[in-house]
C-alpha positions in Angstrom: 0.1 0.1 0.2 1.4 3.5 -0.8 1.9 5.7 2.2 2.9 9.1 3.5 5.6 9.3 6.2 4.1 12.1 8.4 6.3 11.9 11.9 7.4 14.5 14.5 10.2 16.4 12.7 12.1 19.3 13.4 11.1 21.8 10.4 8.6 22.3 7.8 10.9 21.3 4.9 11.6 17.9 6.6 7.9 17.7 7.3 7.1 18.0 3.6 10.1 15.8 2.4 8.0 13.1 4.5 4.6 14.3 3.8 4.7 13.7 0.1 2.9 11.1 -1.8 5.0 8.0 -2.6 3.2 7.3 -5.7 1.0 10.2 -7.4 -1.9 9.0 -9.3 -1.3 10.5 -13.3 -3.6 13.4 -13.7 -5.2 14.3 -16.9 -2.8 15.5 -19.8 0.0 13.7 -18.2 1.4 10.5 -19.6 0.9 7.4 -17.5 3.3 6.7 -14.8 4.7 10.3 -15.0 4.7 11.8 -11.6 3.6 15.3 -11.0 5.0 17.3 -7.8 1.9 18.2 -5.2 1.2 21.8 -5.1 2.4 22.2 -8.8 0.1 24.7 -10.5 -1.9 24.1 -13.8 0.4 26.3 -15.8 3.5 24.3 -14.4 2.1 20.9 -15.7 2.5 19.8 -19.4 -0.1 21.0 -21.5 -1.4 23.6 -19.1 -4.1 21.2 -18.1 -6.1 21.4 -14.9 -5.4 18.3 -12.6 -8.7 16.4 -11.6 -8.8 17.7 -8.1 -7.7 21.1 -8.5 -10.9 23.5 -7.9 -10.3 27.1 -8.5 -11.2 29.2 -5.5 -10.9 26.5 -2.8 -9.1 27.6 0.3 -8.0 24.1 1.1 -7.3 22.6 -2.4 -6.8 18.8 -2.1 -3.3 18.0 -2.3 -2.6 20.9 0.0 -0.1 19.9 2.6 0.0 23.1 4.3 2.4 23.2 7.1 2.4 26.7 8.4 1.5 27.4 12.0 1.3 30.8 13.7 3.3 32.1 16.4 2.1 29.7 19.2 2.0 26.7 16.9 -1.8 26.3 17.3 -3.3 27.5 14.1 -5.9 25.3 12.6 -2.7 23.6 10.7 -5.2 21.4 8.5 -3.3 20.4 5.4 -5.1 18.6 2.6 -2.9 15.8 1.1 -2.7 15.0 -2.3 -5.4 12.8 -3.8 -2.6 11.2 -6.0 -1.0 9.7 -2.4 -4.4 8.0 -1.6 -3.3 4.5 -2.5 -6.4 4.2 -4.9 -8.3 0.8 -4.8 -7.4 0.2 -8.7 -3.6 0.3 -7.6 -4.5 -2.2 -4.7 -6.1 -4.5 -7.1 -3.1 -4.3 -9.7 -0.9 -5.3 -6.9 -3.1 -8.2 -5.8 -2.9 -9.3 -9.2 0.6 -9.4 -9.5 1.0 -6.0 -11.5 3.7 -3.8 -10.4 2.6 -0.1 -10.1 6.0 1.2 -10.3 7.8 1.3 -13.7 11.0 0.3 -12.0 9.5 -2.6 -10.1 9.2 -6.0 -12.1 6.0 -7.2 -12.8 4.9 -9.7 -10.2 7.2 -8.5 -7.5 5.7 -9.5 -4.0 4.0 -6.8 -1.8 2.4 -7.5 1.6 0.6 -4.0 1.6 2.6 -3.1 4.8 5.8 -1.7 3.7 5.8 1.8 2.7 8.0 2.7 0.0 9.5 6.1 -0.2 10.3 8.2 -3.4 13.3 9.2 -4.8 15.3 12.5 -3.5 14.6 14.3 -6.5 10.9 13.9 -6.2 11.2 14.7 -2.6 12.8 18.1 -3.2 10.3 19.3 -5.9 7.4 18.5 -3.3 9.2 20.2 -0.5 9.2 23.2 -2.7 5.7 22.8 -3.9 4.4 22.7 -0.3 5.8 25.8 0.6 4.5 27.5 -2.5 1.2 26.2 -2.0 1.3 27.2 1.8 2.3 30.8 1.3 -0.4 31.3 -1.5 -3.2 30.0 0.8 -2.2 31.3 4.6 -4.1 34.5 4.2 -7.4 33.0 2.8 -7.2 30.0 5.1 -6.8 32.3 8.2 -9.5 34.5 7.4 -12.1 31.5 6.8 -11.1 29.9 10.1 -11.6 32.8 12.0 -14.8 33.4 10.2 -16.1 29.8 11.1 -16.3 29.5 14.9 -18.3 26.7 16.0 -20.8 26.7 18.8 -19.7 25.6 22.2 -20.6 22.2 23.7 -23.6 21.9 25.9 -24.4 19.5 28.5 -27.9 18.2 29.3 -29.3 18.9 32.7 -28.8 15.6 34.3 -25.1 16.0 33.6 -24.8 19.4 34.6 -26.4 18.5 37.9 -23.9 15.9 38.5 -20.9 18.1 37.6 -22.2 20.6 40.0 -22.6 17.8 42.7 -18.9 16.7 41.9 -17.8 20.4 42.4 -19.8 20.6 45.6 -18.5 17.4 46.7 -14.6 18.2 46.2 -15.0 21.7 48.1 -16.8 19.9 50.9 -14.0 17.2 51.2 -10.9 19.5 50.7 -10.4 19.8 54.6 -11.2 16.1 55.4 -9.5 14.3 52.5 -5.8 14.5 50.8 -5.5 16.1 47.8 -4.3 13.0 45.9 -7.6 11.1 46.5 -9.5 14.5 45.3 -7.0 14.7 42.0 -9.0 12.6 39.7 -12.3 14.2 40.6 -10.6 17.8 40.0 -9.1 16.6 36.9 -12.6 15.5 35.6 -14.0 18.7 36.6 -11.3 20.8 34.8 -11.6 18.5 31.3 -15.3 18.9 31.8 -15.1 22.6 32.0 -12.5 22.9 29.2 -14.3 20.5 26.7 -17.5 22.6 27.3 -15.7 25.7 25.9 -14.9 24.1 22.7 -16.7 23.0 19.6 -19.9 20.8 20.2 -20.1 20.5 16.4 -16.9 18.0 16.3 -16.2 14.6 17.7 -12.6 13.7 18.5 -12.0 10.0 17.9 -8.6 8.6 18.6 -7.4 5.3 16.8 -5.4 3.1 19.4 -3.7 -0.4 19.2 -0.6 -2.2 19.9 2.4 -2.5 17.3 1.5 -4.1 14.0 -2.4 -3.8 14.6 -2.8 -1.7 11.4 -4.2 1.4 13.2 -2.3 3.7 10.9 -3.7 1.8 7.9 -7.2 1.9 9.1 -6.6 5.9 9.7 -5.4 6.1 6.0 -8.3 3.9 5.0 -11.0 6.3 6.7 -9.1 9.4 5.4 -9.0 8.1 2.0 -5.7 8.9 1.6 -2.2 7.9 2.9 -1.5 10.3 5.7 -0.1 8.1 8.5 3.0 6.4 7.8 2.5 2.5 7.8 5.5 -0.1 7.6 7.2 -3.1 9.1 9.5 -0.6 11.2 8.2 -0.8 15.0 7.2 2.0 16.2 5.9 3.3 12.9 4.0 6.3 14.4 5.9 8.4 16.8 3.5 11.4 17.5 -0.4 11.8 17.2 -1.4 13.0 14.0 -4.8 14.8 13.5 -7.1 14.6 10.5 -10.4 16.9 10.5 -13.0 16.6 8.3 -14.5 19.9 8.7 -13.4 23.4 9.9 -13.4 24.8 13.2 -11.6 22.1 15.1 -8.1 24.0 15.6 -8.9 24.7 19.2 -9.9 20.8 20.1 -6.9 19.8 18.2 -5.0 22.2 20.3 -6.2 20.9 23.3 -4.6 17.5 22.4 -1.1 19.3 22.1 -0.9 18.3 18.3 1.4 20.8 16.5 -0.1 22.3 13.2 2.7 20.2 11.1 0.7 17.0 12.1 -2.6 18.2 11.2 -4.2 17.0 7.9 -7.2 17.1 5.8 -8.6 14.0 4.0 -9.4 13.5 0.5 -12.8 14.9 0.1 -15.5 14.0 -1.8 -19.2 15.0 -1.4 -20.5 11.5 0.0 -17.8 11.4 2.4 -17.5 14.8 3.7 -21.4 14.6 4.4 -21.0 11.3 6.1 -18.3 12.1 8.5 -18.8 16.1 9.0 -17.5 16.7 12.3 -15.1 14.2 12.7 -11.6 14.6 14.1 -9.7 11.5 13.9 -6.3 11.0 15.8 -3.7 8.3 15.0 -1.9 7.5 18.2 1.4 5.7 18.6 1.6 2.5 19.8 0.4 1.8 23.5 2.8 -1.0 23.9 5.7 0.9 22.2 9.3 0.3 23.8 9.4 4.2 23.9 8.1 5.4 26.9 7.3 8.8 25.5 4.9 7.2 23.0 2.9 5.2 25.9 2.8 8.7 27.7 1.5 10.3 24.7 -0.9 7.5 24.5 -2.2 7.9 28.0 -2.4 11.8 27.8 -4.6 12.0 24.4 -6.8 9.2 25.7 -7.9 11.1 28.7 -8.8 14.0 26.4 -10.6 12.6 23.4 -14.4 12.1 23.0 -14.2 8.5 21.9 -11.6 5.8 20.9 -11.3 3.1 18.3 -9.3 0.1 19.6 -7.6 -1.6 16.7 -6.7 -5.2 17.4 -5.3 -8.0 15.1 -5.7 -11.7 15.5 -2.4 -12.4 17.2 -2.5 -9.7 19.9 -6.5 -9.3 20.6 -6.0 -11.1 23.9 -2.9 -9.2 25.0 -3.1 -8.7 28.8 -1.5 -5.1 28.5 -4.4 -3.8 26.4 -7.2 -5.6 28.7 -5.7 -4.9 32.0 -4.2 -1.5 31.4 -6.6 -0.1 29.1 -9.9 -2.0 28.2 -10.9 -3.0 31.7 -10.4 0.2 33.6 -12.1 1.9 30.9 -15.1 -0.4 31.0 -17.2 2.2 31.9 -16.5 4.1 28.8 -18.0 1.6 26.4 -20.7 3.7 24.9 -17.8 5.8 23.5 -15.7 2.9 22.3 -15.2 1.1 19.2 -13.2 -2.2 19.2 -12.2 -3.3 15.6 -10.6 -6.5 14.7 -8.1 -5.9 11.8 -6.5 -8.0 9.3 -9.3 -10.6 9.1 -8.0 -11.3 5.4 -5.2 -13.1 7.2 -7.6 -15.5 8.7 -9.1 -18.5 6.7 -12.8 -19.6 6.4 -14.7 -19.0 9.4 -11.7 -18.2 11.6 -12.4 -14.7 11.7 -15.9 -15.4 13.0 -14.4 -17.5 15.7 -11.7 -14.7 16.7 -14.4 -12.1 16.9 -16.5 -14.2 19.1 -13.9 -14.9 21.4 -12.9 -11.1 21.4 -16.5 -10.3 22.5 -16.0 -12.9 25.1 -12.9 -11.3 26.6 -14.7 -7.8 26.6 -17.5 -9.3 28.4 -15.2 -10.5 31.0 -13.5 -7.0 31.1 -17.1 -5.7 32.2 -17.2 -3.8 29.0 -20.8 -3.7 27.7 -21.2 -4.7 24.0 -23.6 -2.7 22.0 -25.5 -5.5 20.4 -29.3 -5.8 19.9 -29.8 -2.0 20.3 -28.2 -1.7 23.7 -25.8 0.9 24.7 -22.4 -0.3 24.7 -19.2 -0.8 22.6 -19.3 -1.5 18.9 -17.4 -4.5 17.8 -16.4 -4.8 14.2 -14.2 -6.9 11.9 -12.7 -5.5 8.7 -9.2 -5.4 6.8 -7.9 -2.0 6.4 -5.5 -3.4 3.8 -8.3 -4.9 1.3 -11.0 -2.5 2.4 -13.3 -5.1 3.6 -15.6 -3.7 6.2 -14.3 -0.2 6.1 -17.8 1.1 4.6 -19.5 -0.5 7.5 -17.2 1.2 10.0 -17.6 4.4 8.1 -21.3 4.2 8.4 -21.5 3.3 11.9 -18.7 6.1 12.6 -20.7 8.5 10.6 -23.9 7.9 12.7 -21.8 8.3 15.9 -20.3 11.6 14.9 -23.7 13.2 13.6 -25.4 12.4 17.2 -23.1 15.1 18.6 -23.5 13.3 22.3 -20.0 11.3 22.3 -18.3 14.3 24.2 -21.1 14.5 26.9 -21.1 10.8 27.1 -17.4 11.0 27.5 -17.9 13.4 30.4 -20.6 11.5 32.0 -18.5 8.0 31.8 -15.4 10.1 33.4 -17.9 11.2 36.3 -18.9 7.7 36.9 -15.2 6.7 36.9 -14.2 9.3 39.5 -17.2 8.4 41.6 -16.3 5.0 41.6 -12.7 5.5 42.7 -14.3 7.9 45.5 -16.7 5.3 46.8 -14.5 3.9 49.4 -14.2 7.3 51.1 -17.9 8.0 50.8 -20.1 5.0 50.7 -20.7 2.7 53.5 -22.6 -0.5 54.1 -23.6 0.3 57.9 -25.8 2.9 59.1 -23.9 5.8 60.5 -24.5 8.5 63.1 -24.7 9.1 66.7 -27.8 7.4 68.7 -29.7 8.9 71.5 -28.7 5.9 73.4 -25.0 6.6 72.7 -25.7 10.6 73.7 -27.6 9.1 77.1 -24.6 6.8 78.1 -22.0 9.6 77.3 -23.8 12.0 79.4 -24.5 9.4 82.2 -20.4 8.6 82.4 -19.8 12.3 82.7 -22.2 12.7 85.6 -21.0 9.9 87.2 -17.2 11.4 86.7 -18.6 14.6 88.9 -20.2 12.4 91.3 -23.7 13.7 90.4 -25.4 10.5 92.1 -23.3 10.8 95.3 -24.1 14.4 95.4 -27.8 14.0 95.2 -27.7 11.5 98.0 -25.7 13.9 100.1 -28.1 16.4 99.7 -30.8 14.3 100.7 -29.0 13.2 103.8 -28.6 16.9 104.4 -32.2 17.7 104.1 -32.9 14.9 106.6 -30.5 15.9 109.3 -31.9 19.4 109.1 -35.4 18.1 109.7 -34.3 16.3 112.7 -32.5 19.3 114.1 -35.9 21.2 113.8 -38.1 18.6 114.9 -36.1 16.5 117.4 -36.4 16.3 121.1 -34.6 19.1 123.0 -32.3 16.4 124.6 -31.4 15.1 121.1 -31.0 18.3 119.4 -28.6 19.4 122.5 -26.5 16.4 121.9 -26.2 17.2 118.3 -25.2 20.7 118.9 -22.5 19.6 121.1 -21.4 17.2 118.5 -21.6 20.1 115.8 -19.3 22.2 118.0 -16.8 19.4 117.8 -16.9 18.6 114.1 -17.4 20.7 110.6 -20.7 22.0 109.6 -22.7 19.5 107.9 -25.3 19.6 105.1 -22.4 21.0 102.6 -21.0 19.3 99.6 -16.9 19.2 99.6 -15.6 21.6 97.0 -12.4 19.9 96.4 -11.9 16.0 95.6 -9.1 13.9 96.9 -6.0 13.4 94.6 -7.0 10.1 93.9 -10.7 10.8 93.3 -9.8 13.4 90.8 -7.5 11.0 88.9 -10.3 8.5 88.8 -12.8 11.2 87.6 -10.5 12.2 84.7 -9.9 8.5 83.6 -13.9 8.3 83.5 -14.1 11.3 81.3 -11.3 9.9 79.0 -13.1 6.7 78.7 -16.7 8.2 78.3 -14.9 10.4 75.2 -13.2 7.4 73.4 -16.6 5.4 73.7 -18.7 8.1 72.4 -16.2 8.6 69.4 -16.0 5.1 68.7 -20.0 5.0 68.5 -20.2 8.1 66.4 -17.3 6.9 64.0 -18.6 3.4 63.5 -19.3 2.5 60.0 -17.8 5.7 58.4 -15.4 5.5 55.9 -11.7 5.9 57.3 -11.2 9.7 56.2 -14.5 10.6 58.0 -14.0 8.4 60.9 -10.6 9.7 61.7 -12.2 13.3 61.5 -14.5 12.2 63.9 -12.3 10.9 66.5 -10.0 14.1 66.0 -13.2 16.1 66.8 -13.7 14.2 69.9 -10.0 14.5 71.2 -10.0 18.1 70.6 -13.2 18.6 72.6 -11.8 16.3 75.4 -8.9 18.7 76.0 -9.8 20.7 79.2 -13.2 18.7 79.6 -12.5 17.4 83.4 -11.3 20.8 84.6 -14.5 22.4 82.9 -16.9 19.8 84.6 -15.1 20.3 88.0 -15.8 24.1 87.9 -19.5 23.5 86.7 -20.0 20.7 89.6 -18.9 23.4 92.2 -21.3 25.8 90.8 -24.3 23.6 90.4 -23.6 21.8 93.9 -25.8 22.0 96.8 -25.7 25.8 98.0 -23.6 26.2 101.2 -25.8 26.3 104.3 -29.0 24.6 105.3 -31.6 23.5 103.0 -34.9 25.2 102.7 -37.6 23.9 105.1 -41.3 23.1 104.2 -44.4 24.9 105.4 -45.3 22.3 107.8 -42.0 22.6 110.0 -43.3 25.5 112.2 -46.3 23.3 113.4 -44.1 20.3 114.0 -41.8 22.7 116.1 -44.7 23.8 118.0 -45.7 20.1 118.9 -42.3 19.1 119.6 -42.1 22.3 122.1 -45.6 21.1 123.5 -44.4 17.9 124.3 -41.4 19.4 126.0 -43.5 21.7 128.1 -45.8 18.6 129.2 -42.4 17.1 130.5 -41.1 20.0 132.5 -44.6 20.8 133.9 -45.0 17.2 135.2 -41.4 17.2 136.1 -41.9 20.4 138.4 -45.3 19.2 139.7 -43.6 16.2 141.0 -40.8 18.0 142.4 -43.2 20.3 144.2 -44.9 17.4 145.7 -41.8 15.9 146.9 -40.5 19.0 148.7 -44.1 19.3 150.2 -44.8 22.5 148.4 -47.8 20.9 146.5 -50.3 18.4 147.8 -49.7 14.9 146.9 -51.3 13.8 143.6 -48.9 11.3 141.6 -51.3 10.6 138.7 -51.7 13.9 136.9 -47.8 14.8 136.8 -46.8 11.3 136.0 -49.5 11.4 133.3 -48.1 14.6 132.1 -44.4 13.5 131.9 -45.2 10.4 130.3 -47.2 12.2 127.7 -44.3 14.4 126.8 -41.7 11.7 127.2 -43.7 9.6 124.6 -45.1 12.4 122.5 -41.6 13.9 121.8 -40.2 10.9 120.0 -43.3 10.4 118.2 -43.5 13.9 116.7 -39.8 13.5 115.9 -40.4 10.1 113.9 -43.5 11.5 112.1 -41.5 14.5 111.0 -38.9 12.1 109.7 -41.3 10.1 108.0 -42.9 13.4 106.5 -39.4 14.6 105.5 -38.4 11.5 103.4 -40.5 12.9 100.4 -39.0 16.4 100.2 -35.5 15.3 101.3 -35.7 12.9 98.1 -37.0 15.4 95.7 -34.4 18.0 97.1 -31.5 15.3 96.5 -33.0 14.4 92.9 -32.9 17.9 92.2 -29.2 18.5 93.1 -28.4 15.6 91.4 -30.5 16.7 88.3 -28.7 20.2 88.2 -25.3 18.5 88.3 -26.2 16.0 85.6 -27.5 19.0 83.4 -24.4 20.8 83.9 -22.2 17.8 83.0 -24.3 17.1 80.0 -24.2 20.8 78.9 -20.3 20.9 79.1 -20.2 17.5 77.3 -22.5 18.7 74.7 -20.8 21.8 73.8 -17.1 20.2 73.9 -17.7 16.8 72.8 -21.1 16.1 71.0 -21.8 19.2 69.2 -18.3 18.6 67.3 -19.1 15.1 66.4 -22.6 16.2 65.3 -21.0 18.5 62.9 -18.8 16.1 61.5 -21.5 13.7 61.1 -23.5 16.4 59.6 -20.8 17.1 57.3 -20.5 13.5 56.2 -24.1 13.5 55.4 -23.9 16.5 53.1 -21.0 15.0 51.1 -22.8 11.6 51.1 -26.0 13.6 49.5 -23.6 15.1 47.1 -22.0 11.8 46.3 -25.5 10.1 45.7 -26.0 13.1 43.1 -22.9 12.5 41.6 -23.6 8.7 40.8 -26.9 9.9 39.4 -29.1 8.5 42.4 -30.0 12.0 43.3 -30.3 13.7 39.9 -33.9 13.6 39.6 -34.5 15.1 43.2 -32.0 17.8 42.5 
């Protein structure tokens, strides 16, 4: 097959030397077998006859290998390669029949269609000069045409915009909780989506990728209808990406791929081909398994930017582990923008092509790639021969329909969002129920209350109330005894302000244990980054918590002094005083009778004394029974105040920060659901 070498060279003259047609098709008025240099005007041809493809007034004449870039090297740079370099079907048939298309080549010489023959040095010099002349003539008109034709930018539909907005919000909410490496892929997808949206929505960028010897450059030339990309047995053959655009206005898209102007081409145009593939930008990539690291890096870089990809495989390497493990399996979610083409079926005899194609489909299914069969969305799998042209019309038809839909770019971005969401799944999704239950909150506050001794404080308050009741309602003799003991001991009815050293250590340990427990409960089931954030928030809140609890306990404890008295206490005190008076009156009456001051009458004074002696303890016992209820309520009130103080301190320092972290996680979880598509309808 005749081919044109078009590699990454250092200057335009070298490029023109390699971009010349190796075997030009004879034009009208030219003797058969005579080579006409590309770019030669009609007046320079023998007989001043116009070539078949030389159309007056055309800004990009067929055969124009324009290779002039602007100052930044980012001009449209589309060059039309001569129709004579197309390697026409007639030439292929003559080779297949053993006829030599080169006058110097003996008839019947063997040619496998893969070896690229080069023209002589004289022809190369002529064509290099012709390229420079033609480029200078068409530069002004080409620039004006390119400026006037600015295609409309790409527009995303509502669901995709919602998913992109959710992903942007997700990244923003997660920057303080996740490292930059985790969010790098999501950030790249957002940047690429924004960059692609600003560019043409009327063009679809499709890359042709494959392994060494798969024939991707042959397929590239077959789709373009002209030999643009070099083919041959030398490996690697394609050293840099080459772009071919079927319509104007794709310069910015090609600039985004980093392809210089000297590697941009225009195909051999015909009305039918131009209408069928209008809007297509085809990129021939280097071999993805090339021995040159730079080639593989270029493949990975461009594959991340194109709208779709055609994977070209051959019968020998279609099951290559590098292809499936490094590319196809990770890109399984991009099946809708993927073509898998089995090339070189002309080398397979009989039904072997169908068998290999079926096995290829099986491998793709194992890779998780959905196949677009029976009208279902998925990858398109075809078999063809770029050498003989078998299957090329079918691929051209499918590719033309794919490009005319103008939906490949949006589907590629959507698949990228799916891939980014899947990579982020471990840091957002969890199979367990998350959050802090009321039971965990109550347990935490109970532990804090125990650490400050709320229960003991309530019991002490209850005992203090009872002691105060006994002082007011007890017999005078008991009150006198208690007064004597009070003189010897500190005042009762007060809570201790400072705890002992061992009690303080125990209380601190209880607080720390309570914080660890509630942090474990709150972080349970969370992805690792968010669980770590919850634990860190709990640790920050625990700093100074024991001291704050001690201060609150001192303020909320039982007030200094005696507890308040109920309303029935005066009556009880009066009754106890009456019993005491009876005892005193009875005793004095008996004493008067003993000394003879009064008439003997033992019955009445003894009765008075017995009534006072029995009534005093009875009144005291009754008061004690009546005081149990108020004392219990007084103790519970003291315990409640202390518990509320401890709970408020723990809530402000620990529970609220934990709740804030959990709320942030719920927010990012909702955004993640929108990114995956689960919340698009609601949003």
